[in-house]
mmCIF file of the N, C-alpha and C atoms, coordinates in Angstrom:
data_MODEL
# 
_entry.id   MODEL 
# 
loop_
_atom_site.group_PDB 
_atom_site.id 
_atom_site.type_symbol 
_atom_site.label_atom_id 
_atom_site.label_alt_id 
_atom_site.label_comp_id 
_atom_site.label_asym_id 
_atom_site.label_entity_id 
_atom_site.label_seq_id 
_atom_site.pdbx_PDB_ins_code 
_atom_site.Cartn_x 
_atom_site.Cartn_y 
_atom_site.Cartn_z 
_atom_site.occupancy 
_atom_site.B_iso_or_equiv 
_atom_site.pdbx_formal_charge 
_atom_site.auth_seq_id 
_atom_site.auth_comp_id 
_atom_site.auth_asym_id 
_atom_site.auth_atom_id 
_atom_site.pdbx_PDB_model_num 
ATOM 1   N N  . MET A 1 1  ? 16.583 11.439 -71.841 1.00 0.00 ? 1  MET A N  1 
ATOM 2   C CA . MET A 1 1  ? 17.930 11.237 -72.322 1.00 0.00 ? 1  MET A CA 1 
ATOM 3   C C  . MET A 1 1  ? 18.765 10.645 -71.188 1.00 0.00 ? 1  MET A C  1 
ATOM 4   N N  . ALA A 1 2  ? 19.541 9.656  -71.505 1.00 0.00 ? 2  ALA A N  1 
ATOM 5   C CA . ALA A 1 2  ? 20.370 8.984  -70.505 1.00 0.00 ? 2  ALA A CA 1 
ATOM 6   C C  . ALA A 1 2  ? 21.599 9.822  -70.176 1.00 0.00 ? 2  ALA A C  1 
ATOM 7   N N  . ASP A 1 3  ? 22.211 9.543  -69.042 1.00 0.00 ? 3  ASP A N  1 
ATOM 8   C CA . ASP A 1 3  ? 23.460 10.212 -68.672 1.00 0.00 ? 3  ASP A CA 1 
ATOM 9   C C  . ASP A 1 3  ? 24.545 9.812  -69.655 1.00 0.00 ? 3  ASP A C  1 
ATOM 10  N N  . LEU A 1 4  ? 25.405 10.749 -69.990 1.00 0.00 ? 4  LEU A N  1 
ATOM 11  C CA . LEU A 1 4  ? 26.510 10.452 -70.879 1.00 0.00 ? 4  LEU A CA 1 
ATOM 12  C C  . LEU A 1 4  ? 27.571 9.667  -70.124 1.00 0.00 ? 4  LEU A C  1 
ATOM 13  N N  . PRO A 1 5  ? 28.230 8.731  -70.807 1.00 0.00 ? 5  PRO A N  1 
ATOM 14  C CA . PRO A 1 5  ? 29.260 7.937  -70.129 1.00 0.00 ? 5  PRO A CA 1 
ATOM 15  C C  . PRO A 1 5  ? 30.486 8.792  -69.827 1.00 0.00 ? 5  PRO A C  1 
ATOM 16  N N  . ALA A 1 6  ? 31.178 8.443  -68.773 1.00 0.00 ? 6  ALA A N  1 
ATOM 17  C CA . ALA A 1 6  ? 32.431 9.120  -68.438 1.00 0.00 ? 6  ALA A CA 1 
ATOM 18  C C  . ALA A 1 6  ? 33.538 8.487  -69.260 1.00 0.00 ? 6  ALA A C  1 
ATOM 19  N N  . GLY A 1 7  ? 34.330 9.290  -69.912 1.00 0.00 ? 7  GLY A N  1 
ATOM 20  C CA . GLY A 1 7  ? 35.440 8.775  -70.699 1.00 0.00 ? 7  GLY A CA 1 
ATOM 21  C C  . GLY A 1 7  ? 35.050 8.519  -72.137 1.00 0.00 ? 7  GLY A C  1 
ATOM 22  N N  . PRO A 1 8  ? 36.014 8.090  -72.927 1.00 0.00 ? 8  PRO A N  1 
ATOM 23  C CA . PRO A 1 8  ? 35.780 7.878  -74.356 1.00 0.00 ? 8  PRO A CA 1 
ATOM 24  C C  . PRO A 1 8  ? 34.922 6.651  -74.630 1.00 0.00 ? 8  PRO A C  1 
ATOM 25  N N  . LEU A 1 9  ? 34.235 6.689  -75.757 1.00 0.00 ? 9  LEU A N  1 
ATOM 26  C CA . LEU A 1 9  ? 33.472 5.533  -76.227 1.00 0.00 ? 9  LEU A CA 1 
ATOM 27  C C  . LEU A 1 9  ? 34.397 4.647  -77.042 1.00 0.00 ? 9  LEU A C  1 
ATOM 28  N N  . PRO A 1 10 ? 34.182 3.358  -77.032 1.00 0.00 ? 10 PRO A N  1 
ATOM 29  C CA . PRO A 1 10 ? 34.982 2.483  -77.889 1.00 0.00 ? 10 PRO A CA 1 
ATOM 30  C C  . PRO A 1 10 ? 34.696 2.766  -79.362 1.00 0.00 ? 10 PRO A C  1 
ATOM 31  N N  . VAL A 1 11 ? 35.672 2.527  -80.216 1.00 0.00 ? 11 VAL A N  1 
ATOM 32  C CA . VAL A 1 11 ? 35.487 2.698  -81.651 1.00 0.00 ? 11 VAL A CA 1 
ATOM 33  C C  . VAL A 1 11 ? 34.317 1.826  -82.102 1.00 0.00 ? 11 VAL A C  1 
ATOM 34  N N  . GLY A 1 12 ? 33.413 2.403  -82.859 1.00 0.00 ? 12 GLY A N  1 
ATOM 35  C CA . GLY A 1 12 ? 32.265 1.677  -83.380 1.00 0.00 ? 12 GLY A CA 1 
ATOM 36  C C  . GLY A 1 12 ? 31.061 1.669  -82.452 1.00 0.00 ? 12 GLY A C  1 
ATOM 37  N N  . ALA A 1 13 ? 31.204 2.228  -81.249 1.00 0.00 ? 13 ALA A N  1 
ATOM 38  C CA . ALA A 1 13 ? 30.090 2.257  -80.303 1.00 0.00 ? 13 ALA A CA 1 
ATOM 39  C C  . ALA A 1 13 ? 29.034 3.245  -80.779 1.00 0.00 ? 13 ALA A C  1 
ATOM 40  N N  . GLU A 1 14 ? 27.792 2.969  -80.436 1.00 0.00 ? 14 GLU A N  1 
ATOM 41  C CA . GLU A 1 14 ? 26.706 3.881  -80.768 1.00 0.00 ? 14 GLU A CA 1 
ATOM 42  C C  . GLU A 1 14 ? 26.781 5.097  -79.850 1.00 0.00 ? 14 GLU A C  1 
ATOM 43  N N  . ALA A 1 15 ? 26.704 6.270  -80.442 1.00 0.00 ? 15 ALA A N  1 
ATOM 44  C CA . ALA A 1 15 ? 26.757 7.500  -79.651 1.00 0.00 ? 15 ALA A CA 1 
ATOM 45  C C  . ALA A 1 15 ? 25.476 7.636  -78.833 1.00 0.00 ? 15 ALA A C  1 
ATOM 46  N N  . PRO A 1 16 ? 25.588 8.051  -77.588 1.00 0.00 ? 16 PRO A N  1 
ATOM 47  C CA . PRO A 1 16 ? 24.382 8.280  -76.794 1.00 0.00 ? 16 PRO A CA 1 
ATOM 48  C C  . PRO A 1 16 ? 23.647 9.513  -77.315 1.00 0.00 ? 16 PRO A C  1 
ATOM 49  N N  . ASP A 1 17 ? 22.349 9.558  -77.137 1.00 0.00 ? 17 ASP A N  1 
ATOM 50  C CA . ASP A 1 17 ? 21.592 10.729 -77.568 1.00 0.00 ? 17 ASP A CA 1 
ATOM 51  C C  . ASP A 1 17 ? 22.023 11.932 -76.739 1.00 0.00 ? 17 ASP A C  1 
ATOM 52  N N  . PHE A 1 18 ? 22.202 13.065 -77.393 1.00 0.00 ? 18 PHE A N  1 
ATOM 53  C CA . PHE A 1 18 ? 22.574 14.288 -76.685 1.00 0.00 ? 18 PHE A CA 1 
ATOM 54  C C  . PHE A 1 18 ? 21.982 15.481 -77.409 1.00 0.00 ? 18 PHE A C  1 
ATOM 55  N N  . THR A 1 19 ? 21.995 16.610 -76.752 1.00 0.00 ? 19 THR A N  1 
ATOM 56  C CA . THR A 1 19 ? 21.483 17.858 -77.306 1.00 0.00 ? 19 THR A CA 1 
ATOM 57  C C  . THR A 1 19 ? 22.572 18.915 -77.230 1.00 0.00 ? 19 THR A C  1 
ATOM 58  N N  . LEU A 1 20 ? 22.759 19.642 -78.340 1.00 0.00 ? 20 LEU A N  1 
ATOM 59  C CA . LEU A 1 20 ? 23.719 20.739 -78.392 1.00 0.00 ? 20 LEU A CA 1 
ATOM 60  C C  . LEU A 1 20 ? 23.009 21.999 -78.848 1.00 0.00 ? 20 LEU A C  1 
ATOM 61  N N  . HIS A 1 21 ? 23.488 23.126 -78.400 1.00 0.00 ? 21 HIS A N  1 
ATOM 62  C CA . HIS A 1 21 ? 22.964 24.414 -78.824 1.00 0.00 ? 21 HIS A CA 1 
ATOM 63  C C  . HIS A 1 21 ? 23.963 25.015 -79.799 1.00 0.00 ? 21 HIS A C  1 
ATOM 64  N N  . GLY A 1 22 ? 23.518 25.259 -81.023 1.00 0.00 ? 22 GLY A N  1 
ATOM 65  C CA . GLY A 1 22 ? 24.402 25.763 -82.060 1.00 0.00 ? 22 GLY A CA 1 
ATOM 66  C C  . GLY A 1 22 ? 24.450 27.267 -82.108 1.00 0.00 ? 22 GLY A C  1 
ATOM 67  N N  . THR A 1 23 ? 25.427 27.786 -82.839 1.00 0.00 ? 23 THR A N  1 
ATOM 68  C CA . THR A 1 23 ? 25.578 29.226 -82.986 1.00 0.00 ? 23 THR A CA 1 
ATOM 69  C C  . THR A 1 23 ? 24.544 29.810 -83.934 1.00 0.00 ? 23 THR A C  1 
ATOM 70  N N  . ARG A 1 24 ? 23.903 28.970 -84.750 1.00 0.00 ? 24 ARG A N  1 
ATOM 71  C CA . ARG A 1 24 ? 22.883 29.430 -85.702 1.00 0.00 ? 24 ARG A CA 1 
ATOM 72  C C  . ARG A 1 24 ? 21.489 29.002 -85.286 1.00 0.00 ? 24 ARG A C  1 
ATOM 73  N N  . GLY A 1 25 ? 21.304 28.762 -84.038 1.00 0.00 ? 25 GLY A N  1 
ATOM 74  C CA . GLY A 1 25 ? 19.993 28.302 -83.576 1.00 0.00 ? 25 GLY A CA 1 
ATOM 75  C C  . GLY A 1 25 ? 20.144 27.074 -82.725 1.00 0.00 ? 25 GLY A C  1 
ATOM 76  N N  . GLY A 1 26 ? 19.160 26.240 -82.800 1.00 0.00 ? 26 GLY A N  1 
ATOM 77  C CA . GLY A 1 26 ? 19.217 25.039 -81.987 1.00 0.00 ? 26 GLY A CA 1 
ATOM 78  C C  . GLY A 1 26 ? 18.052 25.047 -81.045 1.00 0.00 ? 26 GLY A C  1 
ATOM 79  N N  . PRO A 1 27 ? 17.935 24.142 -80.190 1.00 0.00 ? 27 PRO A N  1 
ATOM 80  C CA . PRO A 1 27 ? 18.901 23.071 -79.917 1.00 0.00 ? 27 PRO A CA 1 
ATOM 81  C C  . PRO A 1 27 ? 18.880 21.988 -80.999 1.00 0.00 ? 27 PRO A C  1 
ATOM 82  N N  . TYR A 1 28 ? 19.967 21.263 -81.085 1.00 0.00 ? 28 TYR A N  1 
ATOM 83  C CA . TYR A 1 28 ? 20.092 20.154 -82.020 1.00 0.00 ? 28 TYR A CA 1 
ATOM 84  C C  . TYR A 1 28 ? 20.141 18.859 -81.226 1.00 0.00 ? 28 TYR A C  1 
ATOM 85  N N  . HIS A 1 29 ? 19.208 17.947 -81.526 1.00 0.00 ? 29 HIS A N  1 
ATOM 86  C CA . HIS A 1 29 ? 19.136 16.650 -80.854 1.00 0.00 ? 29 HIS A CA 1 
ATOM 87  C C  . HIS A 1 29 ? 19.694 15.593 -81.806 1.00 0.00 ? 29 HIS A C  1 
ATOM 88  N N  . LEU A 1 30 ? 20.605 14.784 -81.336 1.00 0.00 ? 30 LEU A N  1 
ATOM 89  C CA . LEU A 1 30 ? 21.193 13.749 -82.177 1.00 0.00 ? 30 LEU A CA 1 
ATOM 90  C C  . LEU A 1 30 ? 20.112 12.845 -82.754 1.00 0.00 ? 30 LEU A C  1 
ATOM 91  N N  . ALA A 1 31 ? 19.144 12.451 -81.965 1.00 0.00 ? 31 ALA A N  1 
ATOM 92  C CA . ALA A 1 31 ? 18.087 11.558 -82.449 1.00 0.00 ? 31 ALA A CA 1 
ATOM 93  C C  . ALA A 1 31 ? 17.313 12.183 -83.614 1.00 0.00 ? 31 ALA A C  1 
ATOM 94  N N  . ASP A 1 32 ? 17.057 13.492 -83.544 1.00 0.00 ? 32 ASP A N  1 
ATOM 95  C CA . ASP A 1 32 ? 16.348 14.175 -84.626 1.00 0.00 ? 32 ASP A CA 1 
ATOM 96  C C  . ASP A 1 32 ? 17.179 14.198 -85.909 1.00 0.00 ? 32 ASP A C  1 
ATOM 97  N N  . LEU A 1 33 ? 18.478 14.425 -85.767 1.00 0.00 ? 33 LEU A N  1 
ATOM 98  C CA . LEU A 1 33 ? 19.355 14.435 -86.942 1.00 0.00 ? 33 LEU A CA 1 
ATOM 99  C C  . LEU A 1 33 ? 19.464 13.049 -87.562 1.00 0.00 ? 33 LEU A C  1 
ATOM 100 N N  . LEU A 1 34 ? 19.538 12.010 -86.728 1.00 0.00 ? 34 LEU A N  1 
ATOM 101 C CA . LEU A 1 34 ? 19.612 10.638 -87.232 1.00 0.00 ? 34 LEU A CA 1 
ATOM 102 C C  . LEU A 1 34 ? 18.351 10.240 -87.984 1.00 0.00 ? 34 LEU A C  1 
ATOM 103 N N  . ALA A 1 35 ? 17.219 10.821 -87.619 1.00 0.00 ? 35 ALA A N  1 
ATOM 104 C CA . ALA A 1 35 ? 15.972 10.530 -88.321 1.00 0.00 ? 35 ALA A CA 1 
ATOM 105 C C  . ALA A 1 35 ? 16.023 11.013 -89.771 1.00 0.00 ? 35 ALA A C  1 
ATOM 106 N N  . LEU A 1 36 ? 16.889 11.982 -90.052 1.00 0.00 ? 36 LEU A N  1 
ATOM 107 C CA . LEU A 1 36 ? 17.027 12.521 -91.407 1.00 0.00 ? 36 LEU A CA 1 
ATOM 108 C C  . LEU A 1 36 ? 18.026 11.734 -92.251 1.00 0.00 ? 36 LEU A C  1 
ATOM 109 N N  . GLY A 1 37 ? 18.869 10.921 -91.607 1.00 0.00 ? 37 GLY A N  1 
ATOM 110 C CA . GLY A 1 37 ? 19.872 10.142 -92.324 1.00 0.00 ? 37 GLY A CA 1 
ATOM 111 C C  . GLY A 1 37 ? 21.134 10.011 -91.499 1.00 0.00 ? 37 GLY A C  1 
ATOM 112 N N  . PRO A 1 38 ? 22.211 9.506  -92.129 1.00 0.00 ? 38 PRO A N  1 
ATOM 113 C CA . PRO A 1 38 ? 23.468 9.316  -91.400 1.00 0.00 ? 38 PRO A CA 1 
ATOM 114 C C  . PRO A 1 38 ? 24.033 10.633 -90.872 1.00 0.00 ? 38 PRO A C  1 
ATOM 115 N N  . VAL A 1 39 ? 24.728 10.543 -89.746 1.00 0.00 ? 39 VAL A N  1 
ATOM 116 C CA . VAL A 1 39 ? 25.335 11.706 -89.105 1.00 0.00 ? 39 VAL A CA 1 
ATOM 117 C C  . VAL A 1 39 ? 26.810 11.392 -88.857 1.00 0.00 ? 39 VAL A C  1 
ATOM 118 N N  . ALA A 1 40 ? 27.682 12.336 -89.218 1.00 0.00 ? 40 ALA A N  1 
ATOM 119 C CA . ALA A 1 40 ? 29.112 12.211 -88.917 1.00 0.00 ? 40 ALA A CA 1 
ATOM 120 C C  . ALA A 1 40 ? 29.421 13.149 -87.765 1.00 0.00 ? 40 ALA A C  1 
ATOM 121 N N  . LEU A 1 41 ? 29.981 12.617 -86.691 1.00 0.00 ? 41 LEU A N  1 
ATOM 122 C CA . LEU A 1 41 ? 30.345 13.435 -85.536 1.00 0.00 ? 41 LEU A CA 1 
ATOM 123 C C  . LEU A 1 41 ? 31.846 13.660 -85.532 1.00 0.00 ? 41 LEU A C  1 
ATOM 124 N N  . TYR A 1 42 ? 32.246 14.892 -85.274 1.00 0.00 ? 42 TYR A N  1 
ATOM 125 C CA . TYR A 1 42 ? 33.651 15.229 -85.147 1.00 0.00 ? 42 TYR A CA 1 
ATOM 126 C C  . TYR A 1 42 ? 33.794 16.088 -83.907 1.00 0.00 ? 42 TYR A C  1 
ATOM 127 N N  . PHE A 1 43 ? 34.707 15.741 -83.044 1.00 0.00 ? 43 PHE A N  1 
ATOM 128 C CA . PHE A 1 43 ? 34.942 16.493 -81.821 1.00 0.00 ? 43 PHE A CA 1 
ATOM 129 C C  . PHE A 1 43 ? 36.290 17.170 -81.935 1.00 0.00 ? 43 PHE A C  1 
ATOM 130 N N  . TYR A 1 44 ? 36.273 18.482 -82.042 1.00 0.00 ? 44 TYR A N  1 
ATOM 131 C CA . TYR A 1 44 ? 37.479 19.288 -82.183 1.00 0.00 ? 44 TYR A CA 1 
ATOM 132 C C  . TYR A 1 44 ? 38.196 19.354 -80.839 1.00 0.00 ? 44 TYR A C  1 
ATOM 133 N N  . PRO A 1 45 ? 39.494 19.003 -80.806 1.00 0.00 ? 45 PRO A N  1 
ATOM 134 C CA . PRO A 1 45 ? 40.190 18.970 -79.513 1.00 0.00 ? 45 PRO A CA 1 
ATOM 135 C C  . PRO A 1 45 ? 40.505 20.340 -78.936 1.00 0.00 ? 45 PRO A C  1 
ATOM 136 N N  . GLY A 1 46 ? 40.458 21.376 -79.738 1.00 0.00 ? 46 GLY A N  1 
ATOM 137 C CA . GLY A 1 46 ? 40.756 22.719 -79.219 1.00 0.00 ? 46 GLY A CA 1 
ATOM 138 C C  . GLY A 1 46 ? 42.119 23.197 -79.694 1.00 0.00 ? 46 GLY A C  1 
ATOM 139 N N  . ASN A 1 47 ? 42.304 24.477 -79.630 1.00 0.00 ? 47 ASN A N  1 
ATOM 140 C CA . ASN A 1 47 ? 43.584 25.081 -80.039 1.00 0.00 ? 47 ASN A CA 1 
ATOM 141 C C  . ASN A 1 47 ? 44.689 24.760 -79.043 1.00 0.00 ? 47 ASN A C  1 
ATOM 142 N N  . ASP A 1 48 ? 45.882 24.629 -79.586 1.00 0.00 ? 48 ASP A N  1 
ATOM 143 C CA . ASP A 1 48 ? 47.074 24.429 -78.765 1.00 0.00 ? 48 ASP A CA 1 
ATOM 144 C C  . ASP A 1 48 ? 47.020 23.186 -77.877 1.00 0.00 ? 48 ASP A C  1 
ATOM 145 N N  . THR A 1 49 ? 46.392 22.129 -78.385 1.00 0.00 ? 49 THR A N  1 
ATOM 146 C CA . THR A 1 49 ? 46.380 20.858 -77.662 1.00 0.00 ? 49 THR A CA 1 
ATOM 147 C C  . THR A 1 49 ? 47.077 19.813 -78.529 1.00 0.00 ? 49 THR A C  1 
ATOM 148 N N  . PRO A 1 50 ? 47.650 18.790 -77.924 1.00 0.00 ? 50 PRO A N  1 
ATOM 149 C CA . PRO A 1 50 ? 48.364 17.775 -78.703 1.00 0.00 ? 50 PRO A CA 1 
ATOM 150 C C  . PRO A 1 50 ? 47.441 16.866 -79.510 1.00 0.00 ? 50 PRO A C  1 
ATOM 151 N N  . GLY A 1 51 ? 46.098 16.942 -79.289 1.00 0.00 ? 51 GLY A N  1 
ATOM 152 C CA . GLY A 1 51 ? 45.172 16.051 -79.975 1.00 0.00 ? 51 GLY A CA 1 
ATOM 153 C C  . GLY A 1 51 ? 44.912 16.461 -81.357 1.00 0.00 ? 51 GLY A C  1 
# 
């Protein structure tokens, strides 16, 4: 897996492959999920933030 870029990706850019550990198991690899079909990514900015 390549290093993740610093800063935001441009709109429409391909997301780099990454792995996340979920609360119901995991790990989840983006490449594995994409093999099953389209994936929608949403990044929650957090509570009490202006985003």
